[in-house]
C-alpha positions in Angstrom: 54.9 -31.9 134.8 57.8 -34.0 136.0 60.1 -35.0 133.0 60.8 -38.7 133.5 63.4 -40.9 131.8 63.4 -44.7 131.7 66.7 -46.4 130.9 66.1 -50.1 130.2 62.6 -49.4 128.7 62.4 -52.6 126.7 62.5 -55.2 129.6 59.4 -56.4 131.4 59.9 -53.8 134.2 60.5 -51.0 131.7 57.4 -51.9 129.8 55.3 -51.9 133.0 56.9 -48.5 134.0 55.7 -47.0 130.7 52.2 -48.3 131.2 51.9 -47.0 134.8 53.4 -43.6 134.0 51.2 -43.0 131.0 48.4 -42.8 133.5 50.2 -40.5 135.9 48.7 -37.0 136.0 51.9 -35.2 137.1 54.5 -37.0 134.9 55.6 -36.8 131.3 57.9 -39.5 129.8 60.5 -37.6 128.0 63.3 -40.2 127.5 63.4 -43.9 126.7 66.5 -45.9 126.1 67.7 -49.5 126.2 70.5 -51.7 125.0 69.0 -52.4 121.5 70.4 -52.9 118.0 68.8 -49.8 116.5 66.7 -46.8 117.5 63.0 -47.5 117.2 59.7 -46.0 118.3 58.6 -47.6 121.5 55.2 -48.2 119.9 56.8 -50.4 117.3 58.3 -52.6 120.0 55.1 -52.6 122.0 52.1 -52.0 119.7 49.8 -51.5 122.7 51.4 -48.1 123.2 50.5 -46.9 119.7 48.8 -43.5 119.9 49.7 -43.3 123.6 53.4 -42.8 123.3 55.5 -42.9 120.1 58.8 -41.7 121.6 61.9 -43.1 120.0 63.9 -45.6 122.2 67.6 -45.6 121.5 70.9 -46.7 123.0 71.6 -45.1 126.4 73.7 -42.0 126.2 74.3 -40.3 129.5 74.3 -36.8 128.2 70.9 -37.4 126.5 69.5 -39.0 129.6 70.5 -36.0 131.7 69.4 -33.4 129.3 65.9 -34.9 128.7 65.0 -36.0 132.2 64.5 -34.6 135.7 63.8 -38.0 137.3 65.2 -41.3 136.1 64.3 -44.9 136.5 67.0 -47.4 135.8 65.4 -50.7 134.8 68.7 -52.4 133.7 70.2 -55.8 134.4 72.2 -56.1 137.6 75.8 -54.7 137.6 75.1 -52.0 135.0 73.4 -49.3 137.0 76.5 -48.6 139.1 78.2 -47.4 136.0 75.5 -44.7 135.4 74.4 -43.6 138.8 77.5 -41.5 139.7 77.0 -39.3 136.6 73.3 -39.0 137.1 73.6 -38.0 140.7 76.4 -35.7 139.8 74.1 -33.9 137.4 71.6 -33.4 140.2 69.1 -36.0 139.1 67.0 -38.2 141.3 67.1 -41.9 140.6 65.2 -45.1 141.4 67.3 -48.1 140.5 65.4 -51.3 139.9 68.5 -53.5 139.9 70.3 -55.0 142.9 73.4 -52.7 142.6 72.5 -50.5 145.6 70.4 -52.9 147.7 73.1 -54.7 149.6 75.2 -52.6 151.9 78.0 -55.2 152.3 80.0 -55.2 149.0 81.6 -58.5 149.8 78.1 -60.1 149.9 77.2 -58.3 146.7 80.3 -59.5 145.0 79.7 -63.1 146.2 76.2 -63.3 144.7 76.6 -61.1 141.6 80.1 -62.2 140.7 81.4 -58.7 140.1 83.3 -56.1 142.2 81.1 -53.1 143.1 82.2 -50.0 141.2 80.4 -47.3 143.1 80.9 -47.7 146.9 80.9 -44.0 147.2 77.1 -43.8 146.7 76.2 -47.1 148.3 75.8 -45.5 151.7 73.4 -42.8 150.6 71.1 -45.2 148.7 67.8 -45.8 150.6 66.2 -49.2 150.4 62.9 -48.5 148.7 60.3 -50.4 150.8 57.9 -47.6 151.6 56.2 -49.5 154.4 59.4 -49.4 156.4 61.4 -46.5 155.0 58.9 -43.9 153.9 60.6 -41.0 155.7 64.0 -41.8 154.4 62.7 -42.3 150.8 61.0 -38.9 150.9 64.4 -37.1 151.1 66.4 -39.6 149.0 68.3 -38.8 145.8 68.9 -42.5 145.1 66.5 -45.3 146.0 67.4 -48.9 145.6 64.1 -50.6 144.6 63.7 -53.9 146.4 63.7 -57.3 144.7 60.4 -59.1 144.1 61.0 -62.1 146.4 62.3 -59.8 149.2 59.4 -57.4 149.0 56.9 -60.2 149.6 59.0 -61.9 152.3 59.9 -58.8 154.3 56.3 -57.5 154.3 55.1 -60.9 155.4 57.5 -61.1 158.3 58.1 -57.5 159.4 55.6 -57.3 162.2 56.7 -60.6 163.8 60.4 -59.8 163.5 60.1 -56.2 164.6 58.3 -57.1 167.8 60.2 -60.3 168.6 57.0 -62.4 168.5 58.6 -65.5 167.1 61.9 -67.3 166.9 63.7 -65.4 164.2 66.3 -68.2 163.8 63.7 -70.6 162.3 62.5 -68.7 159.2 61.7 -71.0 156.2 60.5 -69.3 153.0 58.9 -71.4 150.3 58.6 -69.0 147.4 57.0 -69.4 143.9 57.3 -67.0 141.0 56.0 -66.6 137.5 58.5 -66.7 134.6 58.7 -62.9 134.1 60.7 -62.8 137.3 63.7 -63.9 135.4 63.5 -60.9 133.0 63.0 -60.7 129.2 65.8 -62.8 127.9 66.2 -65.7 125.5 67.4 -68.7 127.5 66.5 -72.3 127.1 65.2 -72.8 130.6 62.6 -70.1 130.1 61.2 -71.3 126.8 57.5 -72.0 126.9 58.0 -75.7 126.1 60.4 -76.0 129.1 58.2 -74.2 131.6 54.7 -75.3 130.6 53.2 -78.2 132.6 56.2 -78.3 134.9 57.2 -77.0 138.4 60.6 -76.9 139.9 62.9 -75.5 142.6 66.0 -73.6 141.6 68.9 -71.9 143.3 68.0 -73.7 146.5 69.2 -71.6 149.4 71.7 -69.8 147.1 69.4 -67.3 145.4 70.7 -63.7 145.1 67.6 -62.3 146.9 68.4 -64.3 150.1 71.0 -61.9 151.5 68.7 -59.0 150.8 65.9 -60.6 152.9 68.4 -61.3 155.6 69.8 -57.8 155.6 66.5 -56.1 156.0 65.0 -58.5 158.5 68.2 -58.3 160.6 67.7 -54.5 160.8 64.2 -55.1 162.1 65.4 -57.7 164.6 68.3 -55.7 165.8 70.6 -58.7 165.3 71.8 -60.9 162.5 69.5 -63.6 161.3 69.6 -66.3 158.6 66.7 -67.6 156.6 66.1 -70.8 154.6 65.0 -69.7 151.2 63.8 -72.0 148.4 62.4 -70.4 145.2 60.4 -72.2 142.6 59.4 -71.5 139.0 55.7 -71.5 138.3 54.4 -72.2 134.7 52.6 -68.8 134.7 53.6 -65.3 133.4 53.5 -63.2 136.6 52.9 -63.3 140.3 54.6 -64.5 143.5 53.2 -66.5 146.3 55.3 -67.2 149.4 54.5 -69.6 152.3 56.6 -68.8 155.3 57.1 -70.9 158.4 58.5 -69.5 161.7 58.6 -71.2 165.1 56.8 -69.5 168.0 58.7 -68.0 170.8 58.2 -70.2 173.9 56.3 -68.2 176.5 55.2 -65.5 174.0 51.9 -63.9 174.8 51.3 -63.0 171.2 49.2 -65.7 169.6 45.9 -66.2 167.9 43.9 -63.1 167.5 46.7 -61.1 169.0 48.9 -61.9 166.0 46.2 -60.9 163.5 45.7 -57.7 165.5 49.4 -57.0 165.5 49.5 -57.2 161.7 46.4 -55.1 161.2 47.9 -52.4 163.5 51.3 -52.5 161.8 49.8 -52.1 158.4 46.8 -50.0 159.3 47.9 -46.9 157.3 49.5 -48.8 154.5 47.6 -48.3 151.2 49.1 -51.4 149.5 49.1 -54.1 152.2 45.8 -56.0 152.6 45.3 -58.4 155.5 43.1 -61.4 154.8 40.4 -62.3 157.3 40.9 -65.4 159.5 40.8 -68.6 157.5 41.4 -66.8 154.2 44.6 -66.7 152.2 46.0 -64.9 149.2 45.7 -66.0 145.5 48.0 -64.8 142.8 45.1 -63.7 140.7 44.0 -61.2 143.4 47.3 -59.3 143.1 48.1 -59.7 139.4 48.5 -56.4 137.6 48.2 -54.3 140.8 50.4 -52.9 143.5 49.0 -54.8 146.5 50.6 -57.3 148.8 48.0 -59.6 150.3 48.8 -61.5 153.6 47.1 -64.3 155.4 48.1 -66.0 158.7 47.5 -69.4 160.3 48.9 -70.8 163.5 49.7 -74.4 164.4 50.7 -75.6 167.9 54.4 -74.7 167.4 54.5 -72.6 164.2 53.1 -69.4 162.6 52.5 -69.7 158.9 52.3 -66.6 156.8 51.1 -66.7 153.2 51.8 -63.6 151.1 51.3 -62.7 147.4 52.4 -59.9 145.1 52.7 -59.2 141.4 56.4 -59.5 140.7 56.3 -56.9 138.0 54.2 -54.3 139.9 54.7 -54.4 143.7 57.8 -56.4 143.1 59.3 -53.9 140.6 57.7 -51.1 138.6 54.7 -50.3 140.8 56.8 -50.0 143.8 59.3 -47.9 141.8 56.5 -45.5 141.0 55.3 -45.6 144.6 58.8 -44.5 145.6 58.9 -41.7 143.0 55.5 -40.4 144.3 57.0 -40.2 147.8 60.2 -38.6 146.7 58.4 -36.0 144.6 55.6 -35.2 147.1 52.8 -36.7 145.1 50.1 -38.8 146.7 51.7 -42.1 147.2 49.0 -44.1 145.4 48.9 -41.8 142.3 48.5 -44.0 139.1 48.6 -47.1 141.2 45.0 -47.5 142.3 
């Protein structure tokens, strides 16, 4: 059994990791820690785990994490993981980091969007971006995986076939994204109170969201040249789920259209266990992907545009489920173990 530690176990992503890993046949959770006031059994914090796991969750101590774990998930707020990763890797541990600390390769961009200087440039180069559909072979041999953000996971999967094969004008990407409130994490802020969110719908961080450069970085790799996107996120009055409607202009003279586009997507994702293409005229619902690790994608053409609609669960495929998917690949388990 693989001994697994979760640092940041009390956030939404940490809670989901516990739930998924408790059903994993080759894993035993041996360490739980988080920035909390006092040590407490995880089943006292989350009564649904009573009788399933009663491990004590305490303040993170690097020596304890290392001694009790072979594989470590970091489900911490952004800017904290880079303080722990050097010691964990130095101790020979494999790590999946759910924060943004190792996603962006350009530290200047990281510092612009996260307002803090990067403290671990030495390991930034060896971190593998953890989107299995694009980087499975690199993930397999990685010691450090940077788990993608939720919005980028949905957007990149939705656009990857078109961008990789140059089937549309990559300079015209508009991403209209909506997320449930858990996307902001478990924290007490006025804007996330029930009475503030309920019966409302709003845009926020318009074209300034920290996930935008992550989307641009990965799509630029696929395109073979730099591209920019217009990205507008919105807050939905629901707990979980992301739905993105993406508009991109057709390439003039492109032969790929209609059924050819649908065929391109089906071929691109033919062997992917967690990407589901909708049939012509059908489009994803958030309910279809809630509490599972799937990304559902539907496509519609107009005379000048291609419209892609994609949906994921922000806490599963957009965070903890994808993190476990990455662990499965890194450790040689079947990729879908505990996720189907």
